[in-house]
CHARMM internal coordinates of N, CA and C (Angstrom, degrees):
IC EDIT
DIST 1 N 1 CA 1.4388
DIST 1 CA 1 C 1.5456
ANGL 1 N 1 CA 1 C 103.47
DIST 1 C 2 N 1.2961
ANGL 1 CA 1 C 2 N 117.27
DIHE 1 N 1 CA 1 C 2 N 137.11
DIST 2 N 2 CA 1.3934
ANGL 1 C 2 N 2 CA 122.95
DIHE 1 CA 1 C 2 N 2 CA 176.00
DIST 2 CA 2 C 1.4631
ANGL 2 N 2 CA 2 C 107.57
DIHE 1 C 2 N 2 CA 2 C -123.30
DIST 2 C 3 N 1.4030
ANGL 2 CA 2 C 3 N 117.38
DIHE 2 N 2 CA 2 C 3 N 126.64
DIST 3 N 3 CA 1.4489
ANGL 2 C 3 N 3 CA 123.59
DIHE 2 CA 2 C 3 N 3 CA 175.43
DIST 3 CA 3 C 1.4719
ANGL 3 N 3 CA 3 C 106.34
DIHE 2 C 3 N 3 CA 3 C -122.35
DIST 3 C 4 N 1.3092
ANGL 3 CA 3 C 4 N 114.09
DIHE 3 N 3 CA 3 C 4 N 119.50
DIST 4 N 4 CA 1.4886
ANGL 3 C 4 N 4 CA 120.98
DIHE 3 CA 3 C 4 N 4 CA 174.20
DIST 4 CA 4 C 1.5000
ANGL 4 N 4 CA 4 C 109.25
DIHE 3 C 4 N 4 CA 4 C -95.07
DIST 4 C 5 N 1.2487
ANGL 4 CA 4 C 5 N 119.20
DIHE 4 N 4 CA 4 C 5 N 121.47
DIST 5 N 5 CA 1.5021
ANGL 4 C 5 N 5 CA 123.17
DIHE 4 CA 4 C 5 N 5 CA -174.42
DIST 5 CA 5 C 1.5262
ANGL 5 N 5 CA 5 C 106.48
DIHE 4 C 5 N 5 CA 5 C -113.85
DIST 5 C 6 N 1.2822
ANGL 5 CA 5 C 6 N 117.41
DIHE 5 N 5 CA 5 C 6 N 134.22
DIST 6 N 6 CA 1.4480
ANGL 5 C 6 N 6 CA 123.03
DIHE 5 CA 5 C 6 N 6 CA 172.44
DIST 6 CA 6 C 1.5256
ANGL 6 N 6 CA 6 C 110.73
DIHE 5 C 6 N 6 CA 6 C 90.17
DIST 6 C 7 N 1.2561
ANGL 6 CA 6 C 7 N 115.08
DIHE 6 N 6 CA 6 C 7 N 171.93
DIST 7 N 7 CA 1.4672
ANGL 6 C 7 N 7 CA 118.72
DIHE 6 CA 6 C 7 N 7 CA 177.27
DIST 7 CA 7 C 1.5393
ANGL 7 N 7 CA 7 C 107.14
DIHE 6 C 7 N 7 CA 7 C -148.98
DIST 7 C 8 N 1.3049
ANGL 7 CA 7 C 8 N 112.99
DIHE 7 N 7 CA 7 C 8 N -173.07
DIST 8 N 8 CA 1.4507
ANGL 7 C 8 N 8 CA 116.76
DIHE 7 CA 7 C 8 N 8 CA -172.71
DIST 8 CA 8 C 1.5216
ANGL 8 N 8 CA 8 C 115.31
DIHE 7 C 8 N 8 CA 8 C -64.36
DIST 8 C 9 N 1.3382
ANGL 8 CA 8 C 9 N 116.95
DIHE 8 N 8 CA 8 C 9 N -26.71
DIST 9 N 9 CA 1.4685
ANGL 8 C 9 N 9 CA 122.11
DIHE 8 CA 8 C 9 N 9 CA -177.51
DIST 9 CA 9 C 1.5892
ANGL 9 N 9 CA 9 C 112.63
DIHE 8 C 9 N 9 CA 9 C -94.21
DIST 9 C 10 N 1.3808
ANGL 9 CA 9 C 10 N 115.79
DIHE 9 N 9 CA 9 C 10 N -6.88
DIST 10 N 10 CA 1.4495
ANGL 9 C 10 N 10 CA 116.13
DIHE 9 CA 9 C 10 N 10 CA 178.90
DIST 10 CA 10 C 1.4835
ANGL 10 N 10 CA 10 C 116.45
DIHE 9 C 10 N 10 CA 10 C -77.07
DIST 10 C 11 N 1.3412
ANGL 10 CA 10 C 11 N 115.11
DIHE 10 N 10 CA 10 C 11 N 151.87
DIST 11 N 11 CA 1.4123
ANGL 10 C 11 N 11 CA 118.00
DIHE 10 CA 10 C 11 N 11 CA 176.66
DIST 11 CA 11 C 1.5452
ANGL 11 N 11 CA 11 C 105.48
DIHE 10 C 11 N 11 CA 11 C -97.77
DIST 11 C 12 N 1.3071
ANGL 11 CA 11 C 12 N 114.11
DIHE 11 N 11 CA 11 C 12 N 158.16
DIST 12 N 12 CA 1.4848
ANGL 11 C 12 N 12 CA 121.38
DIHE 11 CA 11 C 12 N 12 CA -174.46
DIST 12 CA 12 C 1.4976
ANGL 12 N 12 CA 12 C 112.20
DIHE 11 C 12 N 12 CA 12 C -57.94
DIST 12 C 13 N 1.3994
ANGL 12 CA 12 C 13 N 117.97
DIHE 12 N 12 CA 12 C 13 N -35.55
DIST 13 N 13 CA 1.4318
ANGL 12 C 13 N 13 CA 122.99
DIHE 12 CA 12 C 13 N 13 CA 177.10
DIST 13 CA 13 C 1.5593
ANGL 13 N 13 CA 13 C 111.73
DIHE 12 C 13 N 13 CA 13 C -59.55
DIST 13 C 14 N 1.2999
ANGL 13 CA 13 C 14 N 113.18
DIHE 13 N 13 CA 13 C 14 N -40.31
DIST 14 N 14 CA 1.4765
ANGL 13 C 14 N 14 CA 121.28
DIHE 13 CA 13 C 14 N 14 CA -178.71
DIST 14 CA 14 C 1.5050
ANGL 14 N 14 CA 14 C 110.41
DIHE 13 C 14 N 14 CA 14 C -67.00
DIST 14 C 15 N 1.3555
ANGL 14 CA 14 C 15 N 117.63
DIHE 14 N 14 CA 14 C 15 N -35.96
DIST 15 N 15 CA 1.4485
ANGL 14 C 15 N 15 CA 122.02
DIHE 14 CA 14 C 15 N 15 CA 177.42
DIST 15 CA 15 C 1.5614
ANGL 15 N 15 CA 15 C 109.02
DIHE 14 C 15 N 15 CA 15 C -69.11
DIST 15 C 16 N 1.3034
ANGL 15 CA 15 C 16 N 116.46
DIHE 15 N 15 CA 15 C 16 N -39.29
DIST 16 N 16 CA 1.4805
ANGL 15 C 16 N 16 CA 120.82
DIHE 15 CA 15 C 16 N 16 CA -179.26
DIST 16 CA 16 C 1.5774
ANGL 16 N 16 CA 16 C 108.33
DIHE 15 C 16 N 16 CA 16 C -63.62
DIST 16 C 17 N 1.3055
ANGL 16 CA 16 C 17 N 116.36
DIHE 16 N 16 CA 16 C 17 N -41.65
DIST 17 N 17 CA 1.5186
ANGL 16 C 17 N 17 CA 118.32
DIHE 16 CA 16 C 17 N 17 CA 177.50
DIST 17 CA 17 C 1.4877
ANGL 17 N 17 CA 17 C 107.84
DIHE 16 C 17 N 17 CA 17 C -63.04
DIST 17 C 18 N 1.2719
ANGL 17 CA 17 C 18 N 121.58
DIHE 17 N 17 CA 17 C 18 N -45.39
DIST 18 N 18 CA 1.4579
ANGL 17 C 18 N 18 CA 120.98
DIHE 17 CA 17 C 18 N 18 CA 177.67
DIST 18 CA 18 C 1.4606
ANGL 18 N 18 CA 18 C 114.76
DIHE 17 C 18 N 18 CA 18 C -58.93
DIST 18 C 19 N 1.3333
ANGL 18 CA 18 C 19 N 116.72
DIHE 18 N 18 CA 18 C 19 N -44.43
DIST 19 N 19 CA 1.4663
ANGL 18 C 19 N 19 CA 122.33
DIHE 18 CA 18 C 19 N 19 CA 178.75
DIST 19 CA 19 C 1.5294
ANGL 19 N 19 CA 19 C 110.40
DIHE 18 C 19 N 19 CA 19 C -59.13
DIST 19 C 20 N 1.3292
ANGL 19 CA 19 C 20 N 116.24
DIHE 19 N 19 CA 19 C 20 N -43.62
DIST 20 N 20 CA 1.4149
ANGL 19 C 20 N 20 CA 120.72
DIHE 19 CA 19 C 20 N 20 CA 179.08
DIST 20 CA 20 C 1.5551
ANGL 20 N 20 CA 20 C 114.68
DIHE 19 C 20 N 20 CA 20 C -59.33
DIST 20 C 21 N 1.3485
ANGL 20 CA 20 C 21 N 112.09
DIHE 20 N 20 CA 20 C 21 N -43.05
DIST 21 N 21 CA 1.4695
ANGL 20 C 21 N 21 CA 121.75
DIHE 20 CA 20 C 21 N 21 CA 178.24
DIST 21 CA 21 C 1.5916
ANGL 21 N 21 CA 21 C 111.09
DIHE 20 C 21 N 21 CA 21 C -64.23
DIST 21 C 22 N 1.3529
ANGL 21 CA 21 C 22 N 112.76
DIHE 21 N 21 CA 21 C 22 N -43.91
DIST 22 N 22 CA 1.5053
ANGL 21 C 22 N 22 CA 116.04
DIHE 21 CA 21 C 22 N 22 CA 174.85
DIST 22 CA 22 C 1.4599
ANGL 22 N 22 CA 22 C 114.12
DIHE 21 C 22 N 22 CA 22 C -63.94
DIST 22 C 23 N 1.3050
ANGL 22 CA 22 C 23 N 117.41
DIHE 22 N 22 CA 22 C 23 N -37.04
DIST 23 N 23 CA 1.4209
ANGL 22 C 23 N 23 CA 120.35
DIHE 22 CA 22 C 23 N 23 CA -179.86
DIST 23 CA 23 C 1.5235
ANGL 23 N 23 CA 23 C 111.02
DIHE 22 C 23 N 23 CA 23 C -68.80
DIST 23 C 24 N 1.2947
ANGL 23 CA 23 C 24 N 120.81
DIHE 23 N 23 CA 23 C 24 N -35.77
DIST 24 N 24 CA 1.4190
ANGL 23 C 24 N 24 CA 124.22
DIHE 23 CA 23 C 24 N 24 CA 178.40
DIST 24 CA 24 C 1.5471
ANGL 24 N 24 CA 24 C 109.91
DIHE 23 C 24 N 24 CA 24 C -63.02
DIST 24 C 25 N 1.3024
ANGL 24 CA 24 C 25 N 113.59
DIHE 24 N 24 CA 24 C 25 N -48.88
DIST 25 N 25 CA 1.5087
ANGL 24 C 25 N 25 CA 118.46
DIHE 24 CA 24 C 25 N 25 CA -179.66
DIST 25 CA 25 C 1.4456
ANGL 25 N 25 CA 25 C 112.70
DIHE 24 C 25 N 25 CA 25 C -65.05
DIST 25 C 26 N 1.3334
ANGL 25 CA 25 C 26 N 118.43
DIHE 25 N 25 CA 25 C 26 N -43.64
DIST 26 N 26 CA 1.4830
ANGL 25 C 26 N 26 CA 123.96
DIHE 25 CA 25 C 26 N 26 CA 177.66
DIST 26 CA 26 C 1.4654
ANGL 26 N 26 CA 26 C 112.94
DIHE 25 C 26 N 26 CA 26 C -57.93
DIST 26 C 27 N 1.3416
ANGL 26 CA 26 C 27 N 114.92
DIHE 26 N 26 CA 26 C 27 N -47.78
DIST 27 N 27 CA 1.4171
ANGL 26 C 27 N 27 CA 122.23
DIHE 26 CA 26 C 27 N 27 CA -179.23
DIST 27 CA 27 C 1.5261
ANGL 27 N 27 CA 27 C 114.02
DIHE 26 C 27 N 27 CA 27 C -58.25
DIST 27 C 28 N 1.4189
ANGL 27 CA 27 C 28 N 113.65
DIHE 27 N 27 CA 27 C 28 N -44.45
DIST 28 N 28 CA 1.4355
ANGL 27 C 28 N 28 CA 117.74
DIHE 27 CA 27 C 28 N 28 CA 172.27
DIST 28 CA 28 C 1.4964
ANGL 28 N 28 CA 28 C 118.42
DIHE 27 C 28 N 28 CA 28 C -54.44
DIST 28 C 29 N 1.3445
ANGL 28 CA 28 C 29 N 113.14
DIHE 28 N 28 CA 28 C 29 N -47.20
DIST 29 N 29 CA 1.4973
ANGL 28 C 29 N 29 CA 117.36
DIHE 28 CA 28 C 29 N 29 CA 179.35
DIST 29 CA 29 C 1.5315
ANGL 29 N 29 CA 29 C 109.64
DIHE 28 C 29 N 29 CA 29 C -68.19
DIST 29 C 30 N 1.3506
ANGL 29 CA 29 C 30 N 120.84
DIHE 29 N 29 CA 29 C 30 N -37.56
DIST 30 N 30 CA 1.3446
ANGL 29 C 30 N 30 CA 124.98
DIHE 29 CA 29 C 30 N 30 CA -178.64
DIST 30 CA 30 C 1.5338
ANGL 30 N 30 CA 30 C 112.30
DIHE 29 C 30 N 30 CA 30 C -61.88
DIST 30 C 31 N 1.3873
ANGL 30 CA 30 C 31 N 115.32
DIHE 30 N 30 CA 30 C 31 N -49.19
DIST 31 N 31 CA 1.4771
ANGL 30 C 31 N 31 CA 116.41
DIHE 30 CA 30 C 31 N 31 CA -178.64
DIST 31 CA 31 C 1.5652
ANGL 31 N 31 CA 31 C 111.80
DIHE 30 C 31 N 31 CA 31 C -72.52
DIST 31 C 32 N 1.3167
ANGL 31 CA 31 C 32 N 117.84
DIHE 31 N 31 CA 31 C 32 N -27.33
DIST 32 N 32 CA 1.4358
ANGL 31 C 32 N 32 CA 118.88
DIHE 31 CA 31 C 32 N 32 CA 173.69
DIST 32 CA 32 C 1.5321
ANGL 32 N 32 CA 32 C 110.05
DIHE 31 C 32 N 32 CA 32 C -66.33
DIST 32 C 33 N 1.2881
ANGL 32 CA 32 C 33 N 117.52
DIHE 32 N 32 CA 32 C 33 N -42.64
DIST 33 N 33 CA 1.4766
ANGL 32 C 33 N 33 CA 121.15
DIHE 32 CA 32 C 33 N 33 CA 179.39
DIST 33 CA 33 C 1.5422
ANGL 33 N 33 CA 33 C 108.86
DIHE 32 C 33 N 33 CA 33 C -66.07
DIST 33 C 34 N 1.2790
ANGL 33 CA 33 C 34 N 117.17
DIHE 33 N 33 CA 33 C 34 N -37.38
DIST 34 N 34 CA 1.4900
ANGL 33 C 34 N 34 CA 120.49
DIHE 33 CA 33 C 34 N 34 CA 179.05
DIST 34 CA 34 C 1.4747
ANGL 34 N 34 CA 34 C 110.06
DIHE 33 C 34 N 34 CA 34 C -60.35
DIST 34 C 35 N 1.3053
ANGL 34 CA 34 C 35 N 120.62
DIHE 34 N 34 CA 34 C 35 N -41.87
DIST 35 N 35 CA 1.4483
ANGL 34 C 35 N 35 CA 122.75
DIHE 34 CA 34 C 35 N 35 CA 179.32
DIST 35 CA 35 C 1.5029
ANGL 35 N 35 CA 35 C 113.51
DIHE 34 C 35 N 35 CA 35 C -62.74
DIST 35 C 36 N 1.3385
ANGL 35 CA 35 C 36 N 114.31
DIHE 35 N 35 CA 35 C 36 N -38.92
DIST 36 N 36 CA 1.4874
ANGL 35 C 36 N 36 CA 121.62
DIHE 35 CA 35 C 36 N 36 CA 179.97
DIST 36 CA 36 C 1.4974
ANGL 36 N 36 CA 36 C 111.31
DIHE 35 C 36 N 36 CA 36 C -64.49
DIST 36 C 37 N 1.3087
ANGL 36 CA 36 C 37 N 115.98
DIHE 36 N 36 CA 36 C 37 N -43.50
DIST 37 N 37 CA 1.4292
ANGL 36 C 37 N 37 CA 124.74
DIHE 36 CA 36 C 37 N 37 CA -174.46
DIST 37 CA 37 C 1.5389
ANGL 37 N 37 CA 37 C 113.54
DIHE 36 C 37 N 37 CA 37 C -72.68
DIST 37 C 38 N 1.2982
ANGL 37 CA 37 C 38 N 123.69
DIHE 37 N 37 CA 37 C 38 N -10.38
DIST 38 N 38 CA 1.4300
ANGL 37 C 38 N 38 CA 124.50
DIHE 37 CA 37 C 38 N 38 CA -177.69
DIST 38 CA 38 C 1.4481
ANGL 38 N 38 CA 38 C 112.76
DIHE 37 C 38 N 38 CA 38 C -85.26
END
COOR INIT
IC SEED 1 N 1 CA 1 C
IC BUILD
């Protein structure tokens, strides 16, 4: 999976906020899937 975050006009702080939001969503799905696979 490739996720490209940010663009030419984004500031680094904005990219960090996006990365944090993506990490939260991904971790929720990961731990839910982990429960199902046990």
